[in-house]
VEXZAKOL-921826 format. One record per residue (C-alpha): residue number from 1; residue in three letters; x, y, z. Coordinates in pm, whole numbers, plus 50000, padded with zeros to 5 digits. Layout:
<sites>
(site NUM; 'ALA'; (X; Y; Z)),
...
</sites>
This chain:
<sites>
(site 1; 'MET'; (43116; 24833; 96163)),
(site 2; 'THR'; (42996; 24506; 96018)),
(site 3; 'PRO'; (43242; 24327; 95790)),
(site 4; 'LEU'; (43185; 24363; 95418)),
(site 5; 'THR'; (43085; 24026; 95281)),
(site 6; 'PRO'; (43091; 23923; 94911)),
(site 7; 'GLU'; (42711; 23872; 94934)),
(site 8; 'ARG'; (42666; 24230; 95054)),
(site 9; 'VAL'; (42878; 24362; 94762)),
(site 10; 'GLU'; (42664; 24173; 94520)),
(site 11; 'GLU'; (42345; 24288; 94697)),
(site 12; 'ARG'; (42451; 24654; 94676)),
(site 13; 'LEU'; (42525; 24618; 94308)),
(site 14; 'ARG'; (42187; 24456; 94237)),
(site 15; 'GLU'; (42009; 24731; 94438)),
(site 16; 'ARG'; (42180; 25012; 94253)),
(site 17; 'PHE'; (42168; 24850; 93903)),
(site 18; 'PRO'; (41847; 24644; 93887)),
(site 19; 'GLY'; (41857; 24610; 93507)),
(site 20; 'VAL'; (42220; 24485; 93485)),
(site 21; 'PRO'; (42244; 24105; 93442)),
(site 22; 'PHE'; (42518; 24034; 93697)),
(site 23; 'ARG'; (42628; 23670; 93694)),
(site 24; 'ARG'; (42844; 23518; 93969)),
(site 25; 'GLN'; (43128; 23288; 93862)),
(site 26; 'GLU'; (43085; 22951; 94029)),
(site 27; 'GLY'; (43312; 22654; 94065)),
(site 28; 'GLU'; (43570; 22487; 94286)),
(site 29; 'ALA'; (43859; 22689; 94152)),
(site 30; 'VAL'; (43696; 23027; 94217)),
(site 31; 'ARG'; (43854; 23175; 94532)),
(site 32; 'ASP'; (43751; 23540; 94520)),
(site 33; 'HIS'; (43403; 23676; 94453)),
(site 34; 'THR'; (43384; 23723; 94072)),
(site 35; 'LEU'; (43097; 23886; 93886)),
(site 36; 'TYR'; (43034; 23899; 93508)),
(site 37; 'LEU'; (42870; 24210; 93370)),
(site 38; 'PRO'; (42813; 24369; 93026)),
(site 39; 'ALA'; (43090; 24588; 92893)),
(site 40; 'GLU'; (42868; 24890; 92833)),
(site 41; 'ARG'; (42794; 24916; 93210)),
(site 42; 'LEU'; (43151; 24872; 93326)),
(site 43; 'VAL'; (43244; 25234; 93393)),
(site 44; 'GLU'; (42922; 25304; 93573)),
(site 45; 'VAL'; (42953; 24998; 93795)),
(site 46; 'CYS'; (43322; 25065; 93870)),
(site 47; 'THR'; (43246; 25430; 93967)),
(site 48; 'PHE'; (42978; 25309; 94206)),
(site 49; 'LEU'; (43207; 25045; 94358)),
(site 50; 'ARG'; (43469; 25314; 94415)),
(site 51; 'ASP'; (43241; 25597; 94543)),
(site 52; 'ASP'; (42990; 25406; 94760)),
(site 53; 'PRO'; (43108; 25457; 95121)),
(site 54; 'GLU'; (42987; 25113; 95225)),
(site 55; 'LEU'; (43195; 24942; 94954)),
(site 56; 'ASP'; (43488; 25180; 94901)),
(site 57; 'PHE'; (43677; 24982; 94633)),
(site 58; 'ALA'; (43937; 25255; 94597)),
(site 59; 'MET'; (44209; 25040; 94441)),
(site 60; 'LEU'; (44234; 24875; 94101)),
(site 61; 'SER'; (44504; 24612; 94176)),
(site 62; 'TRP'; (44533; 24462; 93828)),
(site 63; 'ILE'; (44373; 24404; 93489)),
(site 64; 'ALA'; (44428; 24085; 93290)),
(site 65; 'GLY'; (44321; 23944; 92957)),
(site 66; 'VAL'; (44211; 23589; 92901)),
(site 67; 'ASP'; (44187; 23409; 92567)),
(site 68; 'ASN'; (43941; 23115; 92580)),
(site 69; 'LEU'; (43990; 23002; 92221)),
(site 70; 'PRO'; (43791; 22809; 92076)),
(site 71; 'ARG'; (43508; 22915; 92310)),
(site 72; 'GLU'; (43290; 23210; 92222)),
(site 73; 'PRO'; (43284; 23472; 92360)),
(site 74; 'ARG'; (43652; 23428; 92316)),
(site 75; 'PHE'; (43806; 23695; 92543)),
(site 76; 'GLU'; (43763; 23811; 92897)),
(site 77; 'VAL'; (43901; 24116; 93067)),
(site 78; 'VAL'; (43938; 24072; 93444)),
(site 79; 'TYR'; (43953; 24359; 93692)),
(site 80; 'GLY'; (44090; 24293; 94040)),
(site 81; 'LEU'; (43953; 24545; 94287)),
(site 82; 'LEU'; (44045; 24599; 94650)),
(site 83; 'SER'; (43863; 24785; 94929)),
(site 84; 'LEU'; (44124; 24918; 95161)),
(site 85; 'SER'; (43883; 25025; 95438)),
(site 86; 'HIS'; (43732; 24672; 95448)),
(site 87; 'PRO'; (43992; 24413; 95355)),
(site 88; 'ARG'; (43783; 24275; 95071)),
(site 89; 'ARG'; (43856; 24181; 94715)),
(site 90; 'VAL'; (43620; 24144; 94427)),
(site 91; 'HIS'; (43677; 24067; 94062)),
(site 92; 'LEU'; (43479; 24188; 93765)),
(site 93; 'LYS'; (43482; 24005; 93434)),
(site 94; 'ILE'; (43380; 24130; 93093)),
(site 95; 'GLU'; (43326; 23878; 92811)),
(site 96; 'LEU'; (43418; 23993; 92462)),
(site 97; 'ALA'; (43365; 23847; 92114)),
(site 98; 'GLY'; (43668; 23728; 91919)),
(site 99; 'GLU'; (43626; 23979; 91636)),
(site 100; 'GLN'; (43752; 24326; 91740)),
(site 101; 'PRO'; (43736; 24287; 92116)),
(site 102; 'ARG'; (43661; 24625; 92280)),
(site 103; 'VAL'; (43581; 24741; 92630)),
(site 104; 'PRO'; (43558; 25095; 92766)),
(site 105; 'THR'; (43852; 25238; 92955)),
(site 106; 'VAL'; (43832; 25285; 93333)),
(site 107; 'ILE'; (44110; 25542; 93347)),
(site 108; 'GLY'; (43853; 25797; 93465)),
(site 109; 'VAL'; (43773; 25581; 93767)),
(site 110; 'TRP'; (44122; 25458; 93850)),
(site 111; 'PRO'; (44415; 25642; 93676)),
(site 112; 'THR'; (44639; 25335; 93737)),
(site 113; 'ALA'; (44437; 25162; 93466)),
(site 114; 'ASP'; (44643; 25352; 93207)),
(site 115; 'TRP'; (44938; 25115; 93204)),
(site 116; 'LEU'; (44738; 24809; 93292)),
(site 117; 'GLU'; (44510; 24855; 92990)),
(site 118; 'ARG'; (44810; 24923; 92765)),
(site 119; 'GLU'; (44969; 24597; 92880)),
(site 120; 'THR'; (44648; 24398; 92808)),
(site 121; 'TYR'; (44623; 24566; 92463)),
(site 122; 'ASP'; (44992; 24490; 92395)),
(site 123; 'PHE'; (44952; 24116; 92462)),
(site 124; 'TYR'; (44594; 24044; 92356)),
(site 125; 'GLY'; (44494; 24318; 92114)),
(site 126; 'ILE'; (44189; 24408; 92332)),
(site 127; 'GLU'; (44097; 24774; 92263)),
(site 128; 'PHE'; (44005; 25002; 92550)),
(site 129; 'THR'; (43786; 25266; 92390)),
(site 130; 'GLY'; (43841; 25615; 92525)),
(site 131; 'HIS'; (44195; 25535; 92634)),
(site 132; 'PRO'; (44410; 25849; 92577)),
(site 133; 'ASP'; (44729; 25672; 92469)),
(site 134; 'LEU'; (44655; 25312; 92364)),
(site 135; 'ARG'; (44981; 25189; 92219)),
(site 136; 'ARG'; (45231; 24911; 92294)),
(site 137; 'ILE'; (45405; 24934; 92631)),
(site 138; 'LEU'; (45635; 24633; 92656)),
(site 139; 'LEU'; (45680; 24502; 92299)),
(site 140; 'PRO'; (45852; 24700; 92016)),
(site 141; 'GLU'; (45620; 24935; 91820)),
(site 142; 'ASP'; (45676; 24741; 91500)),
(site 143; 'TRP'; (45573; 24399; 91661)),
(site 144; 'VAL'; (45316; 24219; 91453)),
(site 145; 'GLY'; (45040; 24036; 91630)),
(site 146; 'TRP'; (44937; 23966; 91989)),
(site 147; 'PRO'; (45171; 23718; 92161)),
(site 148; 'LEU'; (44938; 23589; 92437)),
(site 149; 'ARG'; (44654; 23498; 92203)),
(site 150; 'LYS'; (44622; 23124; 92167)),
(site 151; 'ASP'; (44627; 23150; 91788)),
(site 152; 'SER'; (44954; 23340; 91786)),
(site 153; 'PRO'; (45240; 23139; 91640)),
(site 154; 'LEU'; (45493; 23020; 91893)),
(site 155; 'GLY'; (45842; 23164; 91851)),
(site 156; 'TYR'; (46100; 22913; 91754)),
(site 157; 'GLU'; (46473; 22928; 91725)),
(site 158; 'GLU'; (46646; 22621; 91599)),
(site 159; 'VAL'; (46910; 22478; 91826)),
(site 160; 'ALA'; (47259; 22486; 91668)),
(site 161; 'PHE'; (47405; 22144; 91580)),
(site 162; 'THR'; (47683; 22037; 91350)),
(site 163; 'HIS'; (47439; 21945; 91074)),
(site 164; 'ASN'; (47254; 22280; 91068)),
(site 165; 'THR'; (47532; 22533; 91136)),
(site 166; 'PRO'; (47769; 22554; 90833)),
(site 167; 'GLU'; (48031; 22784; 90990)),
(site 168; 'ARG'; (48064; 22564; 91297)),
(site 169; 'ILE'; (48416; 22418; 91348)),
(site 170; 'LYS'; (48391; 22041; 91355)),
(site 171; 'PRO'; (48615; 21856; 91604)),
(site 172; 'SER'; (48907; 21660; 91472)),
(site 173; 'PRO'; (48832; 21288; 91414)),
(site 174; 'GLU'; (49153; 21204; 91612)),
(site 175; 'LEU'; (49001; 21363; 91922)),
(site 176; 'ARG'; (48879; 21079; 92138)),
(site 177; 'LYS'; (48849; 21221; 92483)),
(site 178; 'LEU'; (48881; 21570; 92623)),
(site 179; 'GLN'; (49143; 21597; 92892)),
(site 180; 'PRO'; (49082; 21803; 93199)),
(site 181; 'LYS'; (49242; 22138; 93180)),
(site 182; 'LYS'; (49529; 22199; 93425)),
(site 183; 'VAL'; (49439; 22496; 93636)),
(site 184; 'LYS'; (49679; 22668; 93865)),
(site 185; 'TYR'; (49527; 22820; 94177)),
(site 186; 'ARG'; (49684; 23077; 94411)),
(site 187; 'ALA'; (49699; 22818; 94683)),
(site 188; 'HIS'; (49940; 22605; 94472)),
</sites>
């Protein structure tokens, strides 16, 4: 069996989907083969990647959201796929507009996408259309907003000092130096 190369994966996709505008991510920082594709073709492409015996991408390793504010399209959803029969990874990226980002669910292709999509929704507010139970998974149900979006306000808790904590007991002015506490050990 010949090894599955990234070029062969891309070639098989272009053969099977001649009208889909696949775009390879280029650059020094790109380690794994990454392809951009339109959201409306995601489920079809993922099903082919899983079912084609030559490719056999049977495992969805992870899903991640990316907020590229201020760039437009603002969001990306990244899918990390693994072929177990050929030790090969490939990543798919979907670009989404900043207003109401939506992408179809891939639960029908890989059931493990259920929790991964919920996590991405929980942190970025990206909707996965067709998801059977799209609700928060890590944050409280009453949480307002999407904490990993770049326009989300940062949480802040003021550090307690004498000047901003009225109930704090102030040290006596006579106290000049703290003496070490005498500790008695069993060995003594």
